[in-house]
Each structure stands twice: as C-alpha cells, then as structure tokens.
N, C-alpha and C positions, 0 to 999 in steps of 0.2 A: 663322693671322692673329690670333687672340685672344692667343696668347703674345707675338708681336711687339709688340702694342698695350699689353700689360702690361709687358714689358721697356722700351719706349720711355718710358712714364710714369715707371718707376723711373730711367731715365737721366737724364730731365729733372728730377727731384726732386734726386736725389744732389748735384750741383755746388752747387745753390741752398741746401742745408743745410751747405754748407761742405767737401764731399768726404768720402771715406772715413775720414780721420783725425779728423774732427770727430765721428765717430759712436761712442758708448760703449754703446748697446743698441738693439735693435730687437725690438719686439713689435706686436701688432694685437689689436684688439677687434672689435665687431660692424661698425663704420663708419670707424675711424681707424687710420692708421699712427702708431705711438707710437715716437718716437726720442729716445734720450738724447744730450745734446750736451755737447762739452767747452766750446765757446765759443758762447754764443747770439748774439754779434756777428756772426758770420759768415752768419747766416741771412738770405736775402733774401726776406722776407715777401711783399711785392708781386708779384714774379716767380713766387713759388710759387702765389699765389692765380690767376695767369694760365695756369699749366700746364693743358692739356686733361685732364679726368678729376678735377682738385682742386677739392673742393666748398668748401673754406675751412681755415683753421689755427685751432688752439686751443693755448694755452700753459697747462699745468697743472704735474703733477709730472714730465711728460715734455712734449716738444714733439709735438703732435698733428696730422697732417694728415689732414683728413676726405676720404675716397674714396668712402664709401657702402658699403651691404651689398652682398656679392658681389664686388665689385671689389677690396676691401682684402686679401681672402683670396687673391687672384691676383697682385696687385702685389707684397706684402710678400715672398714667397718669390724673386721676381726682383730685389727690392731687396737682400735679403739676400745673394743670389749675386753681385750686381754688387759690393757692397762688398767681399765676400771676395776677388773676382777682381782688383779694382783695389790691394788692399792687398798681394795676392802678386805682381802684377805690377811695380808700382813703389812701392816704400816711399817715401812722401812725407814731406818735412819737417813739422814742426809747423806747422799753419795759422796764419797771422797776417793781420790786415786790411792790404790795401795801400792806399795812397792812392787808386789808380785804383778800387778795388772799394768804398771806404768811401763812404757816402751823402754827397753834397755838401749843405753847409747852404744852405737856401733864402734867396735873396735878398729875397725877399717872402714874406708869408703865403700858403701854398698854397691852391688852390681846394678847395671842398668836394666831394670826389670819393668814389666807393665806396672806393678804396684809403685814404684818411684815416678814413673811417668805421670800416673793418675794423680799422685801427691802434688806433682809439679802443676797439673793442670788445676787441682784445687786451690794450690797458693795463688796461681796467677788469678783465678777468679775472685779469691778473696782480696787479693790486692787491687784488682779493678774495682771491686765493690767499695773498697775504702777511698779509693781516689775518686770514685764517681757518683758519690752518694750526694749528689748536687739537688738542689730545690726541683731543677726542671725533671731530672730524671725519676726522682721520688714521686713526683706528680705524675709521670708517665705510668709509674707503676701502679699509682692508685687507679688510674684510668683503665689499665688493664685488668685490675681487680673487679672493675664494673662488668667487663665484657666477658672474661673467662668463664664464670658460672653459666653464660648462654650457650657456650659452644655445644655442649651435647644436644640441645635442641635444635641448634642451627644444623648440625650433623644429620639427625635424624629426619628432620623435615627435609632437608636438601636432598637425601637418598629417596626419600618417598616422592618428591617432586620430580626427580629424574626418572624414577620407575613410571610414574604417570605419564611423563612426557613420551618415554618409549612405547608405552602401551597404546598412547594416541598416535604415534607415528604408525605403528604397525596395524592400527585399526581393530586391535584385540581388546575384549572386555570392555565394551563401550559404557555399561552400567556402573564398572568399578571406577573408571577414569575420573569423573567428577568427584566422588568421595574421596579419592586420593588426592585430588587437587585441593579440596575442602581441609583434609587433614594436614597437608603441607603448608597450606597459606594462613591457617588460622593462628599460629604463632607468629608469623610475620607481621600479620595485621595488628598485632598487639606488642611488638617488640619495644615499642616506645614506652610502654608502661613498665616492663620488666626492667628496662634501662634505668628509668626514673627510681623505681624501687631500689635497686642496687646502689645507684649514685647516692641516695640518701642514707642508705646503709653504711657506705664506705666512707663518707664525709661525716658522720656523726649525728645525722638527724633520724627522725621518724620514717623508717622506710615505707610504710604506708602513705605517708603524706606525699613523699616524693612520687610514689606510683599515682597517686590521685592527681597531682599537678600534671605529670606526664601525659595522663590519660587524656587531657583536654586536647593533645594534639591529634588523637586519632578518632575524637568525637565526630560524628557525621555533622551535628549542628553547628560546628565552626563555619560551615559553608555560607552562613547567614551573617557572619562577622565580616566588618570591612576594616583593613589595617592599610595604611599608606596609599589609600584610594583605591585598593584592589581588595577584592573578596578572597578570603582564606580558602583553603581547600584541605580537606581531612588527610592527615598525615604529613603536612608541609612542614619541613624542618627535621622530620624524621628522627633518628637517634640523636643526632647531634642537637636538635631542639630540646629532646626530652632530658639530655644529660644536663644541658644549661638550666632548664626550667627546674630540674630536680635539686641541682646545687643552689640555685637561688632560693629554693624553699627551704633548705637546710639553714641558710644565712638569715632569712626572715624568721625561722622558728627559734634560732639560737637567741637572735635579737628580742624576741617576745618572751622568752623565758627569763631574759635579765631583767625586764622592764615591767612585765605585766604581775600585778599583784597575785601572790600564790592562790588565793581563794578564787581567783577568776581565771587561772592559767588553763584548767582543763577545758574550759570553754573558749576563751579568746584565742589562746595560741594556735589550735588547729584551724580555727575559723579565718584569722588574719593571715596565717601561713597559705592557705589554699587560696583565699581572696587575692591577696597582693601577688603572689607569684603567678596566679592564674591570670590576672589582668595583665601584668607585664609580658607573660607568654604569648598571649593572644594579640596585644597591641604592639609588639616589638620582636619578641624571641623567635616566633614562629617565621615570620616573614625573614628576618636576618638569617636564620639557621636554613632556611629553604634556599636562600640565595647562596650560601655557603655549600651546602650540599649539591646544588645543581652545578657550582663551578667545580666541585671534585670530580664530578661525572665527567663534565666537558674536558677538564684538564687531562685525565685518564685517558678518554678517549683519543684526544689531540696528540698526546705524548706517543701512544702507541701507533697511530695511524701515521704520524709524520716522521718519526725516529724510532721505530719498534726495535730494530736490530741493536742500535747504539743504546736504547733506554733499557733493553733487555740485559744488554751486557753489563751496564752499570748496575741495575738492581740485582741481577744474580750474583755479580762479583763482590758487591759490597754487604750482602745481607748477611753473611756470617760475622763479620766485623760489627755489624749493627746490633746483631743479637748479644755480641760479648759486652758492647757498650750499654745495653738496655734500651737503645732507641727504637728497636722495632716494635716497641709497645706502642709507638705513636701511630702505627699503622693499622692497629685493631678498629679504631672507629671509622678509618677511611675504607678498610674491607667492608664493614657492617654496613655503611652507607651505600656502598656500591652493590651490595647484595639486594639491599632494600629498594634501590632505585630500578636496576636491570635485572635482578634474579641471579646475579653471579658477580664475583670480583675478578676482573682481568689480572689483577697484579699477582694473585697467589700462585698461579702456575708458573710465573717467572721466577718468584722468589723461591719456590720449592726446587728449583735447580741448584740452588747452594747445597742442598743435601745430596743431590746427585754427585756433585763434585766432590763432597767429603766421602761418600762411599767408594769413588774411583780412587781418591788418594788413599784409602785404607787398603784396598787391594794392592796398590803399589807397594806401600809399606810392607805389607805381607810378603810379598815376592823379594824385596831388596833386604829383607832380613831373615834369611832361611834358619840362621842359628839362634835367633832370638824367640825361643819357645813360650816364653811368658808373654810377650808382647802378642805374638801370633795367636795365641789363645785367646787373648783379650779381643783381638780383632774379629776372630771367628765368632765368639759369642755376642758381639756387638753388631755384627754385620745384618743379621735378620731384622733387629729393629731399625738399623740405618735405612735399609730398603722400605721400611714402613714409614719412615719421616721422623723417627727419633733418634737425633743425631748426638744427644749429649754423650753418651759412653764414647763415641769416636772422637767428639772434639776434645774432652776433657781428660780422656784416657790415652789418646794416640796423637792427634795431629797438633793441638796447640801446645803441649808441652814440648814436642819436637821442634816446633818453630816452623821451619820451612815448609813441611808438609800442609801446615794451616794455610799458607799463602798460596801453594799450588791447588789445594782444595778450591779456594776462591776463585782461582782461574778456571778451574772445571765448572764452577756455577756460572761464571760469566760467559763461557762458551754456551752452556744450555740455555742460559737466558737469552742470548743473542739469537739463537734458533729459534725459540718460541716468540720471541719479540719480532723477527722478521716476517712471520706469517701474519702477524696482527697488522704489520705495516704493508702486506699485500691484500689485506682486507678480510683475512679468514680470523676473526676474533672468537675467543671462547674464553671461558673463566671457570671457577668454583663456586657451586651454590652454597658453600659453608666454609667457615674458617677452622683451623685446628689440625685437620689431618695434612699430610704431606707424602711425598713419595708415592709408592704405589697404592697407598690407603687414599689417595686423591681421585684415582680413576672412577669411583661410582659417583662422585661428586662433580664431574664435568658437564659442563653445558655451553653451548656456541650456536652462533648464527647459521653454521654451515653444517649442523648435525652432529650427532653423539659421534658417530664413527670418525669423522674428521678430528674432532677435538681430542678423542682418544689416540689417533694415530701422531698428531703433532705433539701431545703431551709426552707420548712414549719416545719419539724421536728425540725431544729435548732431553729425556733422562738419559738415553744412550749417548748424546753427545757428552752430557755432562759427565757420565761415567767414564767415557773414553779420554776426554780432555783432562779430567781430573787424574786419571791414572797416567797419562803419558806425562804431563807436567810434574808429577811427583817423582815417577820413575827416573825421569832424566834430570830434574833439576831439584829434587827435594832433599838431597843430602849432600854434603861435603865429604870428601873422601875420608878425612879423619873422623868425621862423626859416623859414616857409614861403617869404617872399621871398628871403632869403639862399640857401637851398638851390636854389631854382629859377634864380637868374640867375648863380650862380658855380661851378656844379659841371662845366660842360662849356666848351668852346672857344666864343667868342662867335658867336653866329647873324648871318650877313650882314645880315639884315632887321631885327635887333634889336642893334645894338652894345651891348657892355657895358664899363664901366670896366675898365681894367687893373690897378687896386690894389684891387679889392674884397677886403674883409677875410674871413678864414675864419670860418665860424659859430662863435659863442661858446656854450658849453655852459652 
C-alpha cells in the first residue's frame, strides 16, 4: 500500500511539471524532490500545491517540490521510474503550452488566497535568486552539495550514538553498548573520506581520487609524519582538511589532463594527483586545517559561554533571513566540524528556534484571519511539517509573502535562541549529534554535558518560548489595520450572512 501511495504521488506530480519530456534532471535532498526543467512555463504551481503529500514548492537552481523527510526518499524513485517508463513507452513531442492549458488572464484582480500568497512567495524567492547569484553564494551552494548527501548517515549514526549513551547511563544491555558505539562511530571515523569523494565529484574531478587523498588524513600512520616541527595526529584537520585536500586534488588532476601526453594520462595523472596533493596535505593542509578547526571549536564555546543569551538571540533571529539569502550554507562545514570534535554541534539547537518562531507566527495568522479559509487551510496542512522542522511551506506560502509575519517570526526565533543561549552561558551546554533535522525531530539527536534529560528540557523550553514569542509578536504586530481587513474579507467566497463586494481589490504589498 505504501508503494501504491508513493506511486500515486509521483503520478500526480509528473503531468503538473510538464510531463517526462520537460524533465532534465531528478534528485532529492532531505525534504525536497529537485527537478530540472526545460520549460518553466509548463509547471502548474497551484495544482501542484493541491496534490496530497505536497507540502509546498520552492524555485531555486532547480524546481523543488517539498514532500517532507522520509516521503521524499520513497517518492523520488517512483518518480524516476515513471519518467523512464513514459519516455520509453511513448516518445512525446517537445512540450509546448497550449491555449487550453495556458493560464487565463484574470478579468479582475484575484482575491487574496493561499495560492496568491504562495505565488508571491515563489516570486520573492526567484527575485532573490536572481539578485543573489553571486560567486560567493554559488560557491557556498557547492559546499552545501558536498555535505547534504552525508546527512542521512549523520542522522542514523547520531541516533544510534544517543541510544548507546542512554543504555550506558542506565547500565542496561552492557554487551550491546560497545556494538552500538562501534556502529555509530564507524562513519564518523571515516567522514573525511566521504567529504573528499563528494568534493572531487562536485568540482569536476575523479571522486575516488578525492577520497584517496582525503583518506590520508585519517590514516593512523600519519602519526609518524612531522610538519612544522610537530608530529601529526590521525584525523587532524578533519572535514575542512579533507575538503581542501580533495579540492587541491581536482586542480592537480585537471592540470595533468591538460599537460600529460594522452598515452601516459591513465598512469601519470592519478599518480601525480595523489602524490602531489598528498604531500601538500601532509606537510601543510593538515596542520593549517587543524588549527582552523580547533579555532572554530574554541570560538563556539567562548561565544556561548560569555554571551550565550545575546548570541542565541542574534543567531535565532537572523537564521531565517540567512536561509533566504543562502548564507546558511556556510554553517554546514562548521556544524560538521563541531560534531567531529565534540560529538555534537551546539549551534543547531539555537538555530532551530527560528522554526519555532515560524510556527508560532503561523498560529497567530490563523487566528487573526478567521474569514480567510484558503490561507487557514494552507496553514493547517503545513503546520505538522513545521513542527518537524520543515519550514518551507509556511515561509513561502504564508509569512514571507505577507511581509510583517516574517519579521515577527524572526522575533520568535530570537526569543527561543536567547532562552537556549542563556543556559549555555550558565554552563549547561548541549547540542545535536547530527545536522538536518529540526523542530521536534531534533529531540532524538540531543546530547549534552548535563545529561539527556536536561538537554531535552532546555530544548523544549526554547521551542515553547519561540512558539509563544512568535505568536504574540505576530498577533499584535503582524498586521496593519488595512492589511488585516483586506485579507479577512477577500480571501474566500462571500459569506451568506456577510455579503462582500464583488470587485474587492487584492492586497497591496
């Protein structure tokens, strides 16, 4: 039955994105089905949002359909198979918009509905993408592409590590605890190799050569090597060193391909790539990346120990805007470095408060717009995902196109971040053993110096603070009077007991 459901979702999505001949690429991340399109005009956004199981749509470098964690990993293979089947069965002519399928021009300004707000959100996202496609942000996106495929393993190993720690604290199943520790630690001990592999793949090199160079970092024999007068230690430099080493390997490999004779390329290029990049990694990159990694850990500890409440307020309040600008991708290597060093990242629980502020703001919008049935339906369908940390449907379908509720959602995130940061300042530190999940989904991944129970209690308190602050800020300050009246009287069909004028204009932004 589950397979039938996933197949049905894929079947519903395919014609709404222009059919198989309009698809150029298919991929997925933790929550989104990412599709490359030949003709964006063929996509029926409103109909897609109405498909059961679709939580929202986002347009970035690819067209992204938000399905949520778990669901996306099941629907994507069905979607790929369906595309392949239809292409094989009936080669279709190049898609072209027909008069019947082309959106009809509105004779009058449309009502302010959830669909209109979602379209505004998509337009704002597309405008930001066009303005912010700078070299720095494109580079950060590529860095994110290196680490995103590692997130499922980080989550799985993080939960297993937490389970092992809980059993150890309880003194239960003593023969199982070491096995769980081995299962949880195996991936983390070799994460540098996976980072190296993905780095070479992302930057156009041979992935296995990137992994080979990065594996030098975790090889126990590096303890016999001396650099800058100091003996190296296995793992020194961590994921940052692996990233730099693999990137260097790509540059060396490309240089060799241009200059090595074709007859010798198959022998000399991989040899020179591994040798040159390996020597530079051993006698330079490992030491330098190790110093940077240690500095990141010290900086995070100092920031939360000395100004935890203020730091939490700033981080929690600015995270949603960072997401909108794409700058949050710079945090992924930092999270991974902190997990590699101490077993958890102290920053993620604070940043997760931004989602709490978003949920609280959505509740306030729901209550303040009792007559806007369309938008209230969108909020009801998106809130379960919002509680689990999937915020895109609420961001792009509700708060961002409305404007003010986006700002008040940030205020809620700031309050929750300050709450969590305050306890770090008081010496009660905790973090997440993996990146990716947020909201309630982060509970199984919490770990801290004061025990799991304390970490869970503080994180829950932060979420509650974010919910309440986001709600209050949005309820009292999220709407102007004209905006509130306009949204309430024009978003749905006229109420028989309260007739509405037929020519009500759409909300002006």
